[in-house]
C-alpha positions in Angstrom: -173.5 78.8 -153.8 -171.3 75.9 -155.0 -172.0 76.9 -158.6 -171.1 80.5 -157.9 -167.8 79.4 -156.4 -167.1 76.9 -159.1 -167.6 79.6 -161.7 -164.4 81.2 -160.5 -162.3 78.0 -160.5 -159.2 78.6 -162.5 -159.7 82.3 -162.7 -156.4 84.1 -163.4 -154.8 84.7 -160.1 -153.1 88.0 -159.5 -149.5 88.4 -158.5 -149.6 89.0 -154.7 -147.5 92.1 -154.9 -149.8 93.6 -157.6 -152.9 92.6 -155.7 -151.6 94.3 -152.5 -150.7 97.5 -154.2 -153.4 100.1 -153.5 -156.1 97.5 -152.5 -157.5 98.4 -149.1 -159.4 95.2 -148.8 -156.3 93.1 -149.4 -155.2 91.2 -146.2 -151.4 90.9 -146.4 -151.0 88.5 -143.5 -153.4 86.1 -145.1 -151.7 86.3 -148.4 -148.3 85.6 -146.8 -149.7 82.5 -145.1 -151.0 81.2 -148.4 -147.6 82.0 -149.9 -146.0 79.7 -147.4 -148.4 76.9 -148.3 -147.7 77.4 -152.0 -143.9 77.0 -151.4 -144.5 73.3 -151.1 -144.2 72.1 -154.7 -144.7 68.4 -153.8 -147.1 66.8 -151.3 -144.2 64.8 -149.8 -141.8 67.7 -149.6 -140.4 68.8 -146.2 -139.0 72.3 -145.9 -137.3 74.3 -143.2 -138.0 78.0 -142.5 -134.9 79.0 -144.4 -136.0 77.2 -147.5 -139.5 78.6 -147.3 -138.1 82.1 -146.9 -136.0 81.6 -150.0 -138.9 80.4 -152.1 -141.4 83.0 -151.0 -139.1 86.0 -150.6 -140.5 86.6 -147.1 -138.3 87.5 -144.1 -137.3 84.5 -142.1 -138.8 85.8 -138.8 -142.1 86.3 -140.6 -141.9 82.8 -142.0 -141.2 81.4 -138.5 -144.4 83.0 -137.2 -146.4 81.8 -140.2 -145.3 78.2 -140.0 -146.0 78.2 -136.2 -149.6 79.4 -136.9 -150.2 77.0 -139.8 -148.8 74.1 -137.7 -151.2 75.0 -134.9 -154.1 75.0 -137.4 -153.2 71.7 -139.0 -152.2 73.1 -142.4 -148.6 72.1 -141.7 -147.0 69.1 -139.9 -143.4 68.9 -138.8 -140.7 66.2 -138.6 -139.8 64.6 -135.3 -137.0 67.1 -134.8 -139.5 70.0 -135.4 -137.1 71.7 -137.9 -138.8 70.9 -141.2 -142.4 71.2 -142.3 -144.8 69.4 -144.7 -148.4 70.0 -145.8 -150.9 68.9 -143.2 -154.3 67.2 -143.4 -156.2 70.5 -143.3 -154.8 71.2 -146.8 -156.2 67.8 -148.0 -159.6 68.7 -146.7 -159.6 71.9 -148.7 -158.6 70.0 -151.8 -161.4 67.5 -151.4 -163.9 70.3 -150.9 -162.8 71.9 -154.1 -163.1 68.7 -156.1 -166.6 68.1 -154.6 -167.9 71.5 -155.6 -166.5 71.3 -159.1 -168.2 68.4 -160.8 -166.5 68.8 -164.2 -163.6 66.5 -163.5 -166.0 63.7 -162.5 -168.1 64.3 -165.6 -165.2 63.7 -168.0 -163.7 60.9 -166.0 -165.1 57.9 -167.9 -164.2 59.3 -171.3 -160.7 60.1 -170.3 -160.1 56.8 -168.6 -161.1 55.1 -171.8 -158.7 57.4 -173.7 -155.8 56.6 -171.4 -156.3 52.9 -172.0 -156.6 53.4 -175.7 -153.4 55.4 -176.0 -151.5 53.6 -173.2 -150.3 56.9 -171.7 -151.0 59.4 -169.1 -154.1 61.6 -169.6 -154.4 64.6 -167.3 -157.0 67.4 -166.8 -155.3 70.6 -165.8 -156.7 73.8 -164.4 -155.1 77.2 -164.7 -153.7 78.5 -161.4 -151.3 81.4 -161.4 -148.4 80.6 -163.6 -149.1 76.9 -163.8 -151.6 74.3 -164.8 -152.4 72.1 -161.9 -153.6 68.5 -162.4 -157.1 68.1 -161.0 -157.5 64.6 -162.4 -155.1 62.0 -163.8 -155.7 58.8 -165.6 -153.3 56.0 -166.6 -153.9 53.3 -169.2 -154.6 49.9 -167.9 -151.5 47.8 -168.5 -149.4 50.9 -169.3 -145.8 49.8 -169.4 -144.1 53.0 -168.1 -145.7 55.2 -165.4 -144.7 58.8 -164.9 -144.4 60.1 -161.3 -147.0 62.9 -161.6 -150.1 62.9 -159.5 -153.2 65.0 -158.8 -152.0 68.4 -157.6 -148.9 68.3 -159.8 -148.0 71.6 -161.4 -146.9 72.1 -165.0 -145.3 75.5 -165.8 -147.3 77.4 -168.4 -144.2 78.6 -170.1 -142.7 75.1 -170.5 -145.5 72.6 -171.3 -147.9 71.8 -174.1 -150.7 72.0 -171.5 -149.5 75.5 -170.6 -149.5 76.6 -174.3 -153.0 75.1 -174.8 -154.2 77.0 -171.7 -152.8 80.3 -172.9 -154.5 79.8 -176.3 -157.9 79.6 -174.5 -157.6 83.0 -172.9 -158.8 86.3 -174.4 -156.1 88.6 -175.7 -156.0 90.9 -172.7 -155.8 88.0 -170.2 -153.1 86.3 -172.3 -151.0 89.5 -172.7 -151.1 90.1 -168.9 -150.2 86.5 -168.1 -147.4 86.3 -170.6 -146.0 89.5 -169.1 -146.0 87.9 -165.7 -144.3 84.8 -167.1 -141.5 87.0 -168.5 -141.1 88.7 -165.1 -140.9 85.3 -163.5 -137.9 84.5 -165.7 -139.3 82.9 -168.9 -137.2 83.6 -172.0 -139.3 86.2 -173.9 -138.3 85.1 -177.4 -138.7 81.4 -176.7 -142.0 81.9 -174.9 -143.5 83.9 -177.8 -142.1 81.5 -180.5 -143.5 78.4 -178.7 -146.8 80.1 -178.1 -147.3 81.2 -181.7 -146.4 77.7 -183.0 -148.8 76.0 -180.6 -151.6 78.5 -181.2 -151.3 77.9 -184.9 -151.4 74.1 -184.4 -154.5 74.4 -182.2 -156.2 76.7 -184.7 -155.6 74.1 -187.4 -155.9 70.7 -185.6 -157.4 71.5 -182.2 -154.3 70.3 -180.4 -150.6 71.2 -180.1 -147.6 69.0 -179.7 -144.8 69.5 -177.2 -141.5 67.7 -178.0 -139.3 67.9 -174.9 -140.7 71.2 -173.8 -141.2 70.3 -170.2 -138.6 67.5 -170.0 -136.3 66.3 -172.7 -137.4 62.7 -172.3 -141.1 63.5 -172.2 -143.4 64.3 -175.1 -147.0 65.4 -175.0 -150.0 66.6 -176.9 -152.5 69.0 -175.4 -155.8 70.8 -176.2 -157.9 73.4 -174.4 -161.4 72.4 -173.3 -164.1 74.5 -171.7 -166.4 73.4 -168.9 -170.1 74.3 -169.4 -170.7 77.9 -168.3 -167.1 78.9 -168.5 -166.1 77.4 -165.1 -162.4 77.7 -165.3 -159.6 77.5 -167.8 -159.0 73.7 -168.4 -156.8 71.8 -170.7 -156.2 68.1 -171.4 -152.8 66.5 -172.2 -151.5 63.1 -173.1 -147.9 62.5 -172.1 -145.4 59.8 -172.0 -141.8 58.8 -172.8 -140.4 60.3 -175.9 -139.3 56.9 -177.3 -143.0 55.8 -177.2 -144.8 59.0 -178.0 -142.7 60.2 -180.9 -143.7 63.3 -182.8 -145.1 61.3 -185.6 -147.2 59.2 -183.2 -148.5 62.3 -181.4 -149.5 64.1 -184.7 -150.9 61.1 -186.5 -152.5 59.0 -183.8 -152.5 60.4 -180.2 -153.6 64.0 -181.1 -156.5 62.9 -183.3 -157.7 60.4 -180.6 -157.7 63.2 -178.1 -159.8 65.4 -180.4 -162.2 62.5 -181.1 -162.8 62.2 -177.3 -163.3 65.9 -176.9 -165.8 65.9 -179.8 -167.8 63.0 -178.2 -168.0 64.9 -174.9 -169.0 68.1 -176.8 -171.8 66.2 -178.6 -173.2 65.2 -175.2 -172.9 68.7 -173.8 -170.2 67.8 -171.3 -167.8 70.4 -172.7 -168.6 73.6 -174.5 
């Protein structure tokens, strides 16, 4: 059962509006409740009903009923005044269950911790979820001088990150075309998206990794590569990221990227990745 569930980890998630259209099995109330939970972009974030309504596009009266229900079930908590909500412990329990059933992050952990120490930078394992890559594991180099604020659960936008480009490159043509169309509908600049993807796809085809210079943030550079869990269990990618003044383009191309690929090849030789 766990293996069957894990096989769908990271599957391309449909747009809720598209999924609802013409699908008699689709439960709209459940989808809206999950939309409310997804409105929280940071574990420490507190939002009021008005902000949640703005982020989800749901009517405020609907949001009020949903937050009341989610609060009662432990998926949300509220501040002392009862006007703002945050994610509750029941969400953490779901996250822990997901990580337990998907052994891949634990299998790669020792290799990527060693890599983080070797490059003295952040190394993250991301999994495709909707229009983002969500960090399911994160490693920092021992003695690393500068620590970025990202944590497990952090989301990188596919359209504006090296990890996102690496993830897109791992999809088949039909999946990639559909996902890029959704990214454009979500506001991504069509010309820039296509140009960035083509450059990154060419780099991955030649070197196995792509370089992102200020794509996500002007002061952060990164290198990323797609990796495949055994049996095709999810669309994963690895990235190494850090301050631009430390991880310059030359360092990324000549040192960091090759070290990333060496680590992937070691894992592949042991059958840990396909």
